[in-house]
C-alpha positions as CSV (number, residue, x, y, z in Angstrom):
1,X,68.9,67.5,93.9
2,X,67.9,63.9,93.4
3,X,69.8,61.3,95.2
4,X,71.0,58.6,92.7
5,X,71.0,54.9,94.0
6,X,73.8,52.7,92.7
7,X,73.7,48.9,92.7
8,X,76.7,46.4,92.1
9,X,76.4,43.9,89.2
10,X,75.2,40.9,91.5
11,X,72.3,43.1,92.6
12,X,71.5,44.0,89.2
13,X,71.5,40.5,88.1
14,X,69.3,39.4,90.9
15,X,66.8,42.0,90.2
16,X,66.5,41.2,86.6
17,X,66.0,37.5,87.1
18,X,63.6,38.2,89.8
19,X,61.5,40.4,87.4
20,X,61.8,37.7,84.7
21,X,60.6,35.0,87.1
22,X,57.6,37.4,88.3
23,X,56.7,38.0,84.6
24,X,56.7,34.2,84.0
25,X,54.5,33.7,86.9
26,X,52.2,36.4,85.8
27,X,51.8,35.1,82.4
28,X,50.8,31.6,83.7
29,X,48.5,33.4,86.1
30,X,46.8,35.7,83.6
31,X,46.8,33.4,80.6
32,X,46.1,29.9,82.2
33,X,44.1,30.7,85.4
34,X,42.4,34.0,84.6
35,X,42.2,33.5,80.8
36,X,43.4,37.1,80.1
37,X,45.9,37.9,77.5
38,X,46.7,41.6,77.7
39,X,48.1,43.0,81.0
40,X,50.9,40.5,81.7
41,X,52.8,41.6,78.6
42,X,53.3,45.2,79.7
43,X,55.1,43.7,82.7
44,X,57.7,42.1,80.5
45,X,59.1,45.5,79.6
46,X,60.4,46.1,83.1
47,X,63.1,43.3,83.0
48,X,63.6,44.1,79.2
49,X,64.3,47.8,79.9
50,X,66.5,47.2,83.0
51,X,68.6,44.6,81.2
52,X,69.1,46.8,78.3
53,X,69.9,49.9,80.5
54,X,72.4,48.0,82.8
55,X,73.8,45.3,80.6
56,X,73.8,47.3,77.2
57,X,74.4,44.7,74.2
58,X,74.5,41.8,76.7
59,X,70.9,42.9,77.7
60,X,69.5,41.7,74.2
61,X,69.4,38.1,75.6
62,X,66.3,39.0,78.0
63,X,63.8,40.0,75.0
64,X,64.9,36.9,73.2
65,X,64.6,34.6,76.3
66,X,61.1,36.0,77.0
67,X,59.9,35.7,73.5
68,X,61.3,32.1,73.3
69,X,59.3,31.6,76.6
70,X,56.0,32.9,75.2
71,X,56.4,30.6,72.1
72,X,57.1,27.7,74.1
73,X,54.4,28.6,76.7
74,X,51.8,28.6,73.8
75,X,52.9,25.5,72.4
76,X,53.0,23.7,75.7
77,X,49.5,24.8,76.6
78,X,48.3,24.7,73.1
79,X,47.5,28.3,72.9
80,X,48.0,28.7,68.9
81,X,45.7,31.6,68.9
82,X,48.2,33.7,70.7
83,X,51.1,33.0,68.5
84,X,50.5,35.9,66.0
85,X,50.2,38.3,68.7
86,X,53.2,36.9,70.5
87,X,55.3,37.4,67.2
88,X,54.3,41.1,67.3
89,X,55.1,41.3,71.1
90,X,58.5,39.6,70.6
91,X,59.3,42.1,67.8
92,X,58.4,45.2,70.2
93,X,60.5,43.5,72.9
94,X,63.6,43.3,70.9
95,X,62.9,46.7,69.4
96,X,62.5,48.3,72.7
97,X,65.6,46.5,74.0
98,X,67.7,47.8,71.1
99,X,66.2,51.4,71.4
100,X,67.2,51.5,75.0
101,X,70.6,49.8,74.4
102,X,71.7,52.4,71.7
103,X,70.0,55.4,73.6
104,X,71.8,54.3,77.1
105,X,75.1,53.7,75.3
106,X,75.0,57.1,73.7
107,X,73.9,58.8,77.1
108,X,76.6,56.9,78.8
109,X,79.3,58.1,76.2
110,X,77.9,61.6,76.6
111,X,78.1,61.4,80.4
112,X,81.7,59.9,80.3
113,X,82.5,62.8,78.0
114,X,80.9,65.3,80.4
115,X,82.8,63.7,83.3
116,X,85.9,63.9,81.4
117,X,85.5,67.5,80.4
118,X,84.7,68.2,84.1
119,X,87.6,66.4,85.4
120,X,89.9,68.3,83.0
121,X,88.3,71.4,83.8
122,X,88.6,70.9,87.6
123,X,92.3,69.6,87.3
124,X,93.5,72.1,84.9
125,X,91.7,75.3,86.1
126,X,94.1,77.9,87.7
127,X,91.9,77.9,90.9
128,X,91.6,75.8,94.0
129,X,88.6,73.6,93.9
130,X,88.0,71.6,97.0
131,X,85.1,69.8,98.9
132,X,84.6,69.9,102.7
133,X,82.2,68.0,104.9
134,X,80.1,69.7,107.5
135,X,82.9,69.2,110.0
136,X,85.4,71.1,107.9
137,X,87.1,67.7,106.7
138,X,88.5,67.7,103.4
139,X,86.8,65.4,100.9
140,X,88.8,66.3,97.8
141,X,90.8,68.7,96.2
142,X,92.0,69.3,92.6
143,X,95.6,69.0,91.4
144,X,96.1,72.9,91.3
145,X,95.0,73.0,94.8
146,X,97.3,70.3,95.9
147,X,100.4,71.9,94.1
148,X,99.4,75.3,95.5
149,X,99.5,74.2,99.2
150,X,102.3,71.6,98.6
151,X,100.3,68.5,99.9
152,X,99.3,65.2,98.3
153,X,95.8,64.1,98.3
154,X,96.4,61.4,100.8
155,X,97.8,64.0,103.3
156,X,94.5,65.9,103.2
157,X,91.6,63.6,102.8
158,X,89.8,63.2,106.0
159,X,91.7,66.0,107.8
160,X,90.2,69.3,109.0
161,X,91.0,72.4,106.9
162,X,91.8,74.4,110.1
163,X,94.6,71.5,110.8
164,X,96.2,71.8,107.3
165,X,95.4,74.7,105.0
166,X,93.9,77.3,107.5
167,X,95.7,78.7,110.4
168,X,94.1,79.1,113.7
169,X,94.6,82.8,113.5
170,X,95.5,85.0,110.6
171,X,98.0,87.8,110.7
172,X,95.5,90.4,111.8
173,X,94.5,88.3,114.7
174,X,91.2,86.9,113.2
175,X,90.2,83.5,114.7
176,X,89.9,81.0,111.7
177,X,89.4,77.7,113.9
178,X,85.8,77.5,113.6
179,X,85.3,79.1,110.2
180,X,83.6,76.0,108.6
181,X,80.8,76.1,111.3
182,X,80.5,79.6,110.8
183,X,80.0,79.2,107.1
184,X,77.4,76.6,107.7
185,X,75.6,78.9,110.0
186,X,75.5,81.9,107.8
187,X,75.9,80.9,104.1
188,X,74.9,84.3,102.8
189,X,77.6,86.1,104.9
190,X,80.3,83.5,103.9
191,X,79.2,82.6,100.3
192,X,82.1,85.0,99.3
193,X,85.0,84.9,101.9
194,X,88.5,86.3,102.1
195,X,90.9,84.7,104.5
196,X,94.5,84.0,105.1
197,X,95.6,80.4,104.5
198,X,98.8,78.5,105.2
199,X,100.9,76.4,102.9
200,X,102.6,73.1,103.9
201,X,106.0,75.1,104.2
202,X,104.4,77.7,106.6
203,X,104.1,80.3,103.8
204,X,101.0,82.4,104.4
205,X,98.8,83.2,101.6
206,X,95.4,85.1,101.1
207,X,92.6,83.3,99.3
208,X,89.5,84.7,97.8
209,X,87.0,81.7,98.5
210,X,83.5,81.2,96.9
211,X,81.6,78.7,99.0
212,X,78.7,76.7,97.9
213,X,76.7,74.1,100.2
214,X,75.4,71.3,98.2
215,X,72.3,69.7,99.6
216,X,70.6,66.2,99.4
217,X,66.8,65.6,98.9
218,X,66.0,66.3,102.6
219,X,67.8,69.6,102.5
220,X,70.9,68.4,104.5
221,X,74.2,69.6,103.5
222,X,76.2,66.8,101.8
223,X,79.4,69.0,101.2
224,X,80.6,72.4,100.8
225,X,82.1,73.1,97.2
226,X,84.7,76.0,97.6
227,X,86.6,77.6,94.8
228,X,89.6,79.6,95.8
229,X,91.9,82.1,94.0
230,X,95.4,83.5,95.4
231,X,95.1,87.2,95.9
232,X,98.1,87.5,98.0
233,X,99.7,90.0,95.5
234,X,96.5,92.1,95.6
235,X,96.3,92.2,99.4
236,X,100.0,93.1,99.4
237,X,99.6,95.7,96.8
238,X,96.5,97.0,98.6
239,X,98.7,97.2,101.9
240,X,101.5,98.9,100.1
241,X,99.0,101.4,98.5
242,X,97.5,102.1,102.1
243,X,101.1,102.4,103.4
244,X,101.9,104.7,100.6
245,X,98.7,106.9,101.1
246,X,99.6,107.2,104.9
247,X,103.2,108.2,103.9
248,X,101.9,110.4,101.4
249,X,99.6,112.2,104.0
250,X,102.3,112.1,106.7
251,X,104.8,114.0,104.2
252,X,102.2,116.6,103.0
253,X,100.8,117.1,106.4
254,X,104.3,117.7,107.9
255,X,105.3,120.0,104.9
256,X,105.6,123.8,105.9
257,X,104.0,124.6,102.5
258,X,100.3,124.3,101.5
259,X,99.8,121.4,99.1
260,X,96.6,121.5,97.1
261,X,95.2,119.2,94.3
262,X,92.5,120.5,92.0
263,X,90.4,118.2,89.6
264,X,89.8,119.0,86.0
265,X,87.2,121.6,86.7
266,X,89.2,123.5,89.1
267,X,87.6,122.1,92.2
268,X,89.8,121.3,95.5
269,X,90.1,117.5,96.1
270,X,93.1,117.5,98.4
271,X,94.0,120.0,101.2
272,X,96.8,119.4,103.6
273,X,97.4,120.8,107.1
274,X,99.6,123.5,106.2
275,X,96.9,124.9,103.6
276,X,94.5,125.0,106.7
277,X,97.2,127.0,108.6
278,X,97.9,129.4,105.7
279,X,94.4,130.2,104.5
280,X,92.5,129.4,107.7
281,X,89.9,127.3,106.0
282,X,89.4,123.6,107.3
283,X,89.6,120.8,104.8
284,X,85.8,120.2,105.1
285,X,85.2,124.0,104.0
286,X,87.0,123.8,100.8
287,X,86.7,120.2,99.4
288,X,84.6,120.4,96.3
289,X,84.9,124.3,96.0
290,X,86.5,126.1,93.1
291,X,90.1,127.0,94.1
292,X,90.2,130.5,92.3
293,X,86.9,131.7,93.4
294,X,87.9,130.9,97.0
295,X,91.4,131.9,97.2
296,X,92.4,134.2,94.3
297,X,92.0,137.9,94.2
298,X,89.6,139.1,91.5
299,X,92.4,140.5,89.5
300,X,93.5,137.0,88.5
301,X,90.1,135.7,87.7
302,X,90.0,136.6,83.9
303,X,93.3,135.2,83.1
304,X,92.6,131.9,85.0
305,X,89.3,131.1,83.6
306,X,90.5,131.8,80.0
307,X,93.6,129.4,80.4
308,X,91.4,126.7,82.2
309,X,89.9,125.3,79.2
310,X,93.2,124.7,77.6
311,X,94.6,123.2,80.7
312,X,91.5,120.7,80.8
313,X,92.2,119.6,77.4
314,X,96.1,119.3,77.3
315,X,97.3,119.8,80.8
316,X,99.4,122.9,79.5
317,X,99.2,126.3,80.7
318,X,101.4,129.5,81.2
319,X,101.7,128.7,84.9
320,X,102.5,125.1,84.7
321,X,106.0,124.1,85.5
322,X,106.8,127.5,86.7
323,X,107.1,129.2,90.2
324,X,105.2,132.4,90.4
325,X,105.0,135.4,92.9
326,X,101.4,136.2,93.4
327,X,98.9,137.2,96.2
328,X,96.1,135.1,97.6
329,X,93.3,135.6,100.0
330,X,92.8,134.2,103.5
331,X,89.4,133.1,104.9
332,X,89.0,136.7,106.5
333,X,89.7,138.4,103.2
334,X,93.3,139.4,103.9
335,X,95.4,139.6,100.6
336,X,98.9,138.4,101.3
337,X,101.9,137.5,99.1
338,X,102.6,133.8,98.0
339,X,105.1,131.8,95.9
340,X,103.0,129.2,93.7
341,X,104.5,126.2,91.9
342,X,102.0,124.3,89.6
343,X,102.3,120.9,88.1
344,X,100.0,119.0,85.9
345,X,99.2,115.3,86.7
346,X,96.7,113.0,84.9
347,X,94.3,111.0,86.9
348,X,91.6,108.8,85.2
349,X,92.6,110.4,81.9
350,X,91.7,113.7,83.1
351,X,94.2,116.6,84.0
352,X,94.5,117.6,87.4
353,X,97.0,120.3,89.0
354,X,98.9,120.2,92.0
355,X,99.8,123.4,93.6
356,X,102.6,124.0,96.2
357,X,101.8,127.3,97.8
358,X,104.4,129.2,100.3
359,X,103.3,132.0,102.4
360,X,106.0,134.8,101.5
361,X,104.7,137.4,104.0
362,X,107.9,137.1,106.4
363,X,110.2,136.6,103.4
364,X,108.9,139.7,101.8
365,X,109.2,141.7,105.0
366,X,112.9,140.4,105.3
367,X,113.6,141.0,101.7
368,X,112.3,144.6,101.9
369,X,114.6,145.2,105.1
370,X,117.6,143.4,103.7
371,X,117.1,145.7,100.4
372,X,116.9,148.9,102.5
373,X,120.1,147.8,104.4
374,X,122.1,146.7,101.4
375,X,121.2,149.9,99.8
376,X,122.3,151.8,102.9
377,X,125.5,149.9,103.1
378,X,126.3,150.4,99.5
379,X,125.7,154.0,100.0
380,X,127.8,154.0,103.2
381,X,130.7,152.0,101.3
382,X,130.5,154.3,98.3
383,X,130.8,157.3,100.8
384,X,133.5,155.7,102.6
385,X,135.4,154.9,99.5
386,X,135.0,158.3,98.2
387,X,136.1,159.7,101.6
388,X,139.3,157.5,101.5
389,X,140.2,158.5,98.1
390,X,139.6,162.4,98.9
391,X,141.3,162.0,102.3
392,X,144.4,160.3,100.8
393,X,144.4,162.6,97.8
394,X,144.2,165.6,100.0
395,X,146.8,164.3,102.5
396,X,149.3,164.2,99.7
397,X,149.9,167.8,99.6
398,X,150.8,168.4,103.4
399,X,152.6,165.2,103.4
400,X,154.9,166.3,100.5
401,X,155.6,169.6,102.5
402,X,156.4,167.8,105.7
403,X,158.7,165.3,104.0
404,X,160.5,168.3,102.0
405,X,161.2,170.1,104.9
406,X,162.4,167.2,107.1
407,X,164.8,166.2,104.4
408,X,165.9,169.7,104.1
409,X,166.7,169.7,107.7
410,X,168.7,166.4,107.3
411,X,170.8,167.9,104.3
412,X,171.5,171.2,106.2
413,X,172.2,170.2,109.8
414,X,173.4,166.6,109.6
415,X,176.5,166.1,111.6
416,X,175.9,169.8,112.9
417,X,173.5,168.7,115.7
418,X,174.0,166.2,118.6
419,X,173.3,162.3,118.0
420,X,169.7,162.6,119.5
421,X,168.7,165.5,117.0
422,X,170.1,163.4,114.1
423,X,168.0,160.4,115.2
424,X,165.1,162.6,115.5
425,X,165.6,163.8,112.0
426,X,166.0,160.3,110.7
427,X,162.7,159.0,112.3
428,X,160.9,161.8,110.7
429,X,162.1,161.3,107.3
430,X,161.4,157.6,107.7
431,X,157.9,158.2,109.1
432,X,156.9,160.5,106.4
433,X,158.1,157.8,103.8
434,X,155.9,155.3,105.4
435,X,153.1,157.6,105.5
436,X,153.5,158.3,101.8
437,X,153.5,154.6,101.0
438,X,150.4,154.2,103.3
439,X,148.5,157.0,101.6
440,X,149.5,155.5,98.1
441,X,148.2,152.1,99.0
442,X,145.0,153.4,100.6
443,X,144.6,155.5,97.7
444,X,144.9,152.3,95.3
445,X,142.5,150.3,97.5
446,X,139.7,153.0,97.2
447,X,140.2,153.4,93.5
448,X,139.3,149.7,92.9
449,X,135.7,150.3,93.4
450,X,135.5,154.0,92.3
451,X,138.0,154.4,89.5
452,X,138.0,150.9,87.8
453,X,137.6,150.7,84.2
454,X,134.9,149.0,82.2
455,X,135.9,145.3,81.5
456,X,137.6,144.6,78.0
457,X,139.4,141.6,76.5
458,X,142.4,141.2,78.4
459,X,145.4,138.9,77.3
460,X,146.9,137.8,80.6
461,X,150.1,136.8,79.0
462,X,150.6,140.5,78.1
463,X,149.6,141.5,81.5
464,X,152.4,139.1,83.0
465,X,154.9,140.5,80.5
466,X,154.3,144.1,82.1
467,X,154.4,142.9,85.5
468,X,157.7,141.2,85.1
469,X,159.0,144.2,83.4
470,X,157.8,146.4,86.5
471,X,159.5,143.9,88.9
472,X,162.7,143.4,86.9
473,X,165.2,144.8,89.5
474,X,163.5,142.7,92.3
475,X,163.5,139.6,90.2
476,X,167.3,139.9,89.3
477,X,168.4,141.0,92.8
478,X,166.7,138.0,94.5
479,X,167.4,135.7,91.5
480,X,163.9,134.6,91.1
481,X,163.3,131.5,89.0
482,X,159.8,132.0,87.5
483,X,157.7,129.6,85.2
484,X,154.4,130.7,83.2
485,X,151.9,128.3,81.7
486,X,149.5,129.0,78.9
487,X,147.4,131.9,79.8
488,X,143.8,132.9,78.6
489,X,142.1,136.1,77.2
490,X,139.6,137.3,79.5
491,X,137.2,140.0,80.0
492,X,138.8,142.1,82.8
493,X,140.1,145.7,83.9
494,X,143.7,145.3,82.5
495,X,145.0,148.0,85.0
496,X,143.6,146.0,87.8
497,X,145.0,142.7,86.5
498,X,148.6,144.1,86.5
499,X,147.9,145.4,90.2
500,X,146.7,142.0,91.0
501,X,149.6,140.0,89.7
502,X,152.1,142.4,90.7
503,X,150.9,142.2,94.3
504,X,150.9,138.5,94.4
505,X,154.3,138.1,92.7
506,X,155.9,140.8,94.8
507,X,154.7,139.1,98.0
508,X,156.2,135.7,96.6
509,X,159.5,137.7,96.2
510,X,159.3,139.5,99.6
511,X,158.4,136.4,101.9
512,X,161.1,134.3,100.4
513,X,162.9,131.5,102.3
514,X,166.6,131.0,102.4
515,X,166.7,129.4,98.9
516,X,166.3,131.6,95.8
517,X,162.5,132.1,95.2
518,X,160.7,129.8,92.7
519,X,157.5,131.1,91.4
520,X,155.0,129.3,89.1
521,X,152.0,130.9,87.5
522,X,149.3,128.7,86.0
523,X,145.7,128.8,84.9
524,X,142.9,125.9,84.4
525,X,139.3,126.2,83.4
526,X,136.7,124.6,85.8
527,X,132.8,124.9,86.0
528,X,132.8,128.1,83.8
529,X,135.6,129.8,85.6
530,X,139.3,130.5,85.0
531,X,141.2,129.4,88.0
532,X,144.7,131.3,88.2
533,X,147.3,130.0,90.7
534,X,150.6,131.8,92.0
535,X,152.8,129.5,93.9
536,X,156.1,130.0,95.7
537,X,158.5,128.2,97.9
538,X,158.5,130.9,100.5
539,X,158.1,130.9,104.2
540,X,154.4,129.8,104.2
541,X,151.3,130.8,106.3
542,X,149.7,129.4,109.2
543,X,146.3,128.2,108.5
544,X,144.7,130.3,111.3
545,X,145.8,133.5,109.4
546,X,144.2,132.4,106.1
547,X,141.4,135.1,106.4
548,X,143.2,137.6,108.5
549,X,145.6,138.4,105.7
550,X,143.1,139.6,103.2
551,X,141.9,142.2,105.7
552,X,143.0,145.8,105.3
553,X,146.0,146.8,107.3
554,X,146.7,143.4,108.7
555,X,150.3,142.2,109.2
556,X,151.8,139.0,110.2
557,X,155.3,140.2,110.6
558,X,157.1,143.4,111.8
559,X,158.0,146.2,109.5
560,X,161.9,145.5,110.3
561,X,161.7,141.9,109.0
562,X,159.2,142.5,106.1
563,X,158.3,146.2,105.1
564,X,154.8,147.1,103.9
565,X,151.6,148.6,104.7
566,X,149.4,145.4,105.0
567,X,146.9,146.6,102.2
568,X,148.3,144.6,99.3
569,X,146.3,141.3,99.7
570,X,143.1,143.2,100.6
571,X,143.5,145.1,97.3
572,X,143.8,141.6,95.5
573,X,140.7,140.5,97.1
574,X,139.0,143.6,96.2
575,X,140.0,143.4,92.6
576,X,138.9,139.7,92.3
577,X,135.5,140.4,93.8
578,X,134.9,143.3,91.4
579,X,135.5,140.7,88.7
580,X,132.9,138.3,90.1
581,X,135.4,135.9,91.4
582,X,136.9,134.8,94.8
583,X,140.4,134.5,96.2
584,X,141.9,131.8,98.4
585,X,145.2,130.0,99.4
586,X,146.9,126.9,100.3
587,X,150.1,126.9,102.2
588,X,152.5,125.0,104.3
589,X,154.8,126.8,106.8
590,X,158.6,126.5,105.7
591,X,157.5,125.0,102.1
592,X,155.5,127.7,100.4
593,X,152.1,129.1,99.4
594,X,149.8,128.9,96.6
595,X,147.4,131.7,96.0
596,X,144.2,130.9,93.8
597,X,141.7,133.3,92.3
598,X,138.8,132.6,90.0
599,X,137.5,135.0,87.1
600,X,134.2,133.9,85.5
601,X,134.6,132.8,81.8
602,X,132.4,135.1,79.8
603,X,130.9,134.2,76.4
604,X,132.1,137.5,75.1
605,X,135.8,136.1,74.9
606,X,134.6,133.6,72.0
607,X,133.3,136.6,69.8
């Protein structure tokens, strides 16, 4: 790069006048003393050219002055023979001067235009453009840079950048204090540099700098030209990406299931820790290998490879979006059961698949054991129900015989025996009656599971009418006030529905308070179920007994106060469960109880 020397106007004037004076002296020297009329005229072009270049239009005075001098000189020294030549020389002086004036003016306009364009570019570009000297002091900075850092130009000029726009240490602990000297020492290394900067308000930003040293003719650095772009958002996104990737790896590696990612060709590109634990392959052993060739039994190969072409093109397949029970191969060749969930994701315009694989070996063992125990329990329950039915049925006949003879004894010998004998006979009659009731209830309980009818459309309003007819005497004797809301038609066993409502309403009458019983029966729809409720104003039930009352033969009161076998609510529970529902209650001691039970709403009702 050439170093341009600049002169002020006074120096330029002095130089031109000195050259004119030299030209005059040379003219006298060559023409008068040496008698040569050639060399001296070439020297005139020096002041003519400089005056035209420096003074522009005003410089035309120099060729006119020199031309006038030539003519005057010739006349004074009586050199008439030189006049024709001097006319030509004068014309050339003026022509050269005009040419230089016009050319330099145009050149100056072009330079000014370039300077203006350069200034506009530097000032309006959305980048920081700054100059620093070899000590790291700021020489200049464009408007964008000043606005970006929040400084005025006067606040920065002559100050080191590590005292203004560069912190001594960045947030990673990297020392930036001597960065300018490091750049000068190793221009190749720091030609492109990314470092943290700091604004006037203390905000830290990351800048991508391109640094270019500008040299003088001697190879010394005049200044460093630096162009910077704000990449804070890029750095933040990069850090978030790294953080997200670390979280992703942490989540995947802490998962109990194997998480495997395969590319568009079916090759493994991600393999988490659980995959390693399940299949016994390390990540290094599987990356880049075809998943199905490595892990799938041969029986799946044909279907997989035929479906792979469709998946590669569309991301679709029979297994995508589904959970499948399959088998897989461990490293030692062992085939074991798995549960596979597949999803398709697009990466760089190509379909990839994410597989989540669970080793179901233990679950399958438990399921098998559970199935065996369930089947055994169902068989046992069925046998127990059949036994209860047979036992209760077979007990009816001897009980009737015992009851008949005891009642016969009571009729024949009442008042003929002493008081103890009468009491004994009375106890026997009462005991046989309780036994009969117990056997009948046990028989009813066993019949719920073994003798139930198929479900059919059942109008609950009609069911309640029959129940109220069956309980008519008890309702009248106890002056029961009963209200019934709108009732649906459901799919149910109508006989068991009568038994269910009769037990619940009967209990509401039996466990009455001192006030006449008030019973309310309602039904609502919720989450695909009919929710029935039977509420009363009776004695209520303490919360600790909510579960106990649904167990067979469980009683909360003595027979003297509230007679019964303790089977009624157990029968209700069994009926509701047979219909696919559940039964529960809410109660407050002394204020009453609400029994709820649900029956699934089936679409067959709409037909």
